[in-house]
N, C-alpha and C positions, 0 to 999 in steps of 0.2 A: 504493500501499501504506502501509494506517495505522501509526503507529509503535505499538509495544508498549511496556507499561512497562519492561522493562527496559532499552530506550534512554535513557528520561531518565536511570534510575539508572547506568548505563554512564557518561554523561557526566560525572555529577556526583560518582562515583568516580576517572572521567580528571583531572577540575578539581583534586580535592583532593590526586591523588596530583603533579600539576604545582607545586601549592603546596606540598605537602611539600619535594621534593625540591629547589625552589630556595631554600625559607624555611631547609628543614635544611642545606645547603651555605652559607648564607650565617651561620647559626648558629656552625656550625662553624669558619670560615675566621675570621670578625671576631671572635669570642667570643676565641680565642685571644690575635689582634692589640689587641684591647682590655684582655687581662689582663696584657701586657706590662709595662706600667707600673709591678705589683708586683715585678718584677725589679729592674728598674733601679736600686735601692741595693744587692741583695746582688752583683749584675754590677760595683757602683763597687768594692764593698769588693773584691770574687773578683781585678779587675785593676787598681785602683788609679790607671784613667785618670782619674777626675773627672767631675763629674754634667755639666758641659758637653762633654766628649768623647763621651762615652754617648748622650747629648741628639743630639749631630750623627747618632749613625748614626741613631738613631729616627726623626730628622726626613729624613733622606735616605730613609729605608723608606716614609714618608707622602707624599715627591715620588715616590717611584719608581711607590708603588702606584697614583698616579694616572698618571704616566704610560703604565705597561702597559694602561690600559686602552681607549685610542681605539684602538692595534693589539690586544689583544683582542678588540675590538669588530666591527675589520675581519677580523679571522681567521675570527671566528664569523659574521659576515654572508657569508662566502663559502663556509666547509668545514662548517661545524656545531660547536653550543654544544657539544655533547658530547666533543670532542676539546680543546679548549681547556681545559675542568671538568676534565678526568683531570689533564693539565699543571699547572692550577694548583694543584688539590690534593695533587699530591704534593712539587712543589717548597716547600709554606706545611710539609708535615711534613719534610723536607730540613732547610730553613732554620732551623726550630724547635727540632730534635733538634742541631743542629751549634751553636747559641748556645754553650752553656755552654765548649765547647772553644776559643773565639775570645778571645784576651787582649790583641788590638790595637782602636784605634779601626777601622783597616780592615778585620780580620778581623770584627767585628761590624757593620759596615756591608755588608758581604757577606753574613752567615749573616741578620740583621735585614732591612738594607736590601734586599738583591736578592733572596736568594732567597724568603724567607718573606715581606715586601711582594710583590713581583712575582709570587709562583705565588698570594696572596689579589685580585692586581690581574686576573688570568686569571681567576680562579673568584669574582669582586666583582659587584658592582651593575650596571656596563654591560651585561655578560654576562647575569645571572640577570634583568634587568630587561625586557632585549630578550625573551629566553627565553618569560617570562611571556607577556610583552605578545602573542607569536606565537602562543603557544598558549590562550589562554584569551580565550573570548568579549570584544569590545569594551565593552560593557554592564558586565564584570566588571573591568574591568583597573583602574580607580581602588583598589576593595577589594583585588583581588589586588597589585598594587604595597603595598599599606598591609602585608598578610600577610608577605608575602617581607622587605620592609623592619624588620618587628618580630622576624624570624627572628633578624638580627645581634645584636637585643638581648635575645632571649631565651638565645641564645647569651653574651653578657657575664653577661646573670643566674646563668646556672648555673655557669659556668666559672669566674667569679671568686672565690666563695666555695670553688670547690674547689679553685683553684690557692693559694689562700691558706692552705686545710687542709692539703692535699700542702708545703707550703714547711714547715708544723710539724712534720709526718710523718715525708716520707723527705728532705727538704732539697730547697734551691730547683733541684738539678739536675735530681735527678730528676724534681722537678714539671713543670720546664719539659720535660723531654723526655715524659711520659705524655701532656702536650696534644698535640704535635705527635703520637704514635701516635694520639690522637684524632680528629684529623683525617682521617684515612684513612677514616672510617668515610661521608665524604662521595662516595666513590668510584663507589658506583650510582646515583646521582645524575645521573650523565652518562648514562645509560643511556637515562634519563626527557626528560631536554631535550635530548636530540639533533634537530638538524635545522638550515636555515638559513633567513636572510630571502628566500630565493624562494619559500618555503612560504607564507608569510604574503600573496604575491600570488593574486590570486584570477582564478580560472580567465578566459583571454582578456583578462585587464589589458595595460595596455602595460608593458613593462619596466620595471623600477626604476633611477632613475638611480644613475650611477658614484658610487663613492665621492667621488672628485674633483670631478664635478659639485654630488652632496649639500654635499659641505664648503665649497664655492662660495658654495653658496646660503646656509648657514648663515649664514658670516660676514658675508655683506649682510643678514642679517638685525638691526636692532637689536635687537629683544626678546630674541632667541639669545644676544646679547654681553651684556645686562644682568643677563640669567637668569646666564648664567657668575660675572658680578661677583659676584653674590648668592653664589655657591654657596662663592666663592672664600671669605668671610669665613664661610660654616657648615666650612667645611676647618681656619681657625683656630682657630674653638672647639673642635669634635671634637676635632683634632689635642691642644690644648693641655690638655684636660679630661681625657682616657684616657691622655695619657703622663705628665702631671704631677698628677693629681688626687690620688694616694698621698702626692706631695710637698708637697701644699695639706696635707692633713690632721697630718702630722708636723708643718710649720710652726705649726700649730696647738696643737701639744705633745698629739697623741690619740694611741695606741699605733696599732700596725697594722690590728688585728683591725676599727676605725672604717673604715680605710683601704678593707679588702675589701668590708664592709659600704656602704661609698658607692659603689664602682663596681658592687655587686651593683643596688641599690637605680637609678643610674642606667639599667643595663639594662632592670630591669623595668620603669619607669614608663615607658623608650621604647616599650615592648611597646604599652603605652596611647595613648601617643601617636600611634605609626605606625599602631596600627589606626583608632584617632579619624579621624586625615587621611586615610586612604584610602578611608573614609566619606565625607570631607567633599568631598573634591575634587570628589565626582559632585553636589556641593548647592550649591557656592558657589565664587565666580574661584579658581582656584587663586594667582595673584597678590598677592590680598588674605590669603588664608591663610598664606602666604611673609612679608609684610609684617608681620603679625601674631606669627610665631612668632619673627623676630628682635627687634620691638621688646620681645617678652615675657623673652627672654633677655637685652637690656642692663637692661631693668627687674631682674630677678633678681639680676643680678650685683652692681648697684650696694648690693641689700638687704643680701646677703650680704657686702659692704664694710662696713655701719654695723652691723652684728648681731655680737653675741658668738659670738666661734668655741670654741660649745661641740660635745660631739657629736652632739646631739639637734639641733643646728641646720646641721652639717653634711650631715647626714642627711636634713632636710628641704629644702637645697639641691639635693642628689645627686637627689633624685627629682624638682623644679621643673624643673630642668637635664634631666632626662631624658623629662619629657613633648616637651620640642623639641628633643633630640641629633640624633636622625635621622628627624623627623619631617619635616625637607626635600625627603626624597628622593621621596615621592610625587609633590607636586605638581610637583616639579623634572621627573623622568621623565615626567610626566603633559603638562608644556606642550612639552618636546620632542617627544612623541610628535602632540602636538596639532598644532605648528606643520608637520611634514614626514612624520607618517605612520611604517608600524613598518618599514619595507624597510632604511632605514640608520641604525635605532634605535641598535641600540648601539655604531655609529661615533660618533654626533653626540652621545649620552647619554656615552660615554667621553673625549669631548673638555670635555665641561661639567664629567667626573670630574676631570679633569686640573688645572682650576681648582680644583676644591674642593680635591686636594692641595697645590697650589701653597701656600695656604692652610695647609692644615695642615702641611708643611715651615716656615714661618714660626713656628706656633704651637707646635711642640714643639721645636724649635730656642731661640726666643728665650724660651719657658719657663726653660730650662736655663741659656742663657747672663745672663737675667736676676736668676736666683735666685742665680746664683753670684756674680756682681758685685755686687749689694746686700743678698744674705740675706734677701729677700722677695720673693714674687709680685704685689705689687701694680700695680706699672706693665704687668706683661701686662694685669692684669685692666682697669686703665682702657685702654689702648688696645682692648681687647674689649669695652667698652661703646662707644666712639665706632665703631669696625665696624660693632655691630650696627645703631646707628642710622642710618650709612650705607645697611646694606641692606635695614631696612627702608623707607627712602626710594627705592633705584635699583627695587623692585620695581614702584613705582605707576605708571611711563608703560609699562611693558610692553602691548602688544596681544596680548589673547588672543584675539581671534574669528582663526578658523581661517585660516593663510596660503596661500596657492597658489604655492609652488614652481614655476619656472617647468619643472624638470627631473623632479619629483616622479613619482612613477608614478601611472596616473589621473587626472593633471590635466587640469582642463575645457581 
């Protein structure tokens, strides 16, 4: 039977529905998390705990967000992404709504670091990228991952100025709780993205490797370990900016409105970077693209340190950093899929995300600690430049040719 014209249209609508569900979920969960830096100063004023103590809660959130992702991936690979996403979205909302009621470091760590960050980990890139990889054709996976990744930036672009406006209009407590309620708009996406890794296997294909076999194979693969090391640097950089960019803007002597616009531009230009990277991964070697991104970050930070700290300079810096902000995710996810296939993608990408968030913990925590000790963020910037150069170099030895894991499904 010949396919009708309706069938390609139906397939196109199904593809865009998957992308809308995954990108929309990432927009809401990441958008809320990436605006939390705006609330650091009000939280400090309300609790009197000090920037370093509050930064510790934010830093633990970075670590916990990463730690939950391998386990979220394992669960999603077995029982389906839909149930994991439902739990994740609910926890993000709960943690965000409860945060203003916490007056101790332990309480803030529970609300921000365990509930909200853990929920965002369950509904994070490991599960979303794996579900997208499973549901879209192989030829479109690179661009699809770029679009999903751009969703997180879209959320930041839209929610950062909204949060800043709400803080002025209704106060920071109500502003944070409104953001928590907005996250619940992602709940319907769980229906679209439901399913597990078994559905990715072709009929008659050999059974997929078990989680343990896949992890053992991955940890014996030098290219996978190098990829994780580079992603550690990405986490340091991203978490420092997400948590402390408002503080950097304040240290430049600028008003909070500049901080809101800087965060917004960071998100806007990350949309450009993510989509462009999703397009590029199908045309150039992914390891080379990653080296280029990390090198560009180091150069941009160096130029910012040398430039006068005016409002327009801060916005240009935010825009440049936005292009590189999360554009590392599509090629990183693409390399994991290229190395090992889609069957255990959520688990293996989740492990790499954990490395990312160990770096994120250090970036968020050191930012507050160094500023409180020295009154400046300069030393964190210096560390960031050195790490960026190291990340640019560490990707060069990666072997991008498709690997043949002994236990992978369909191995020759």
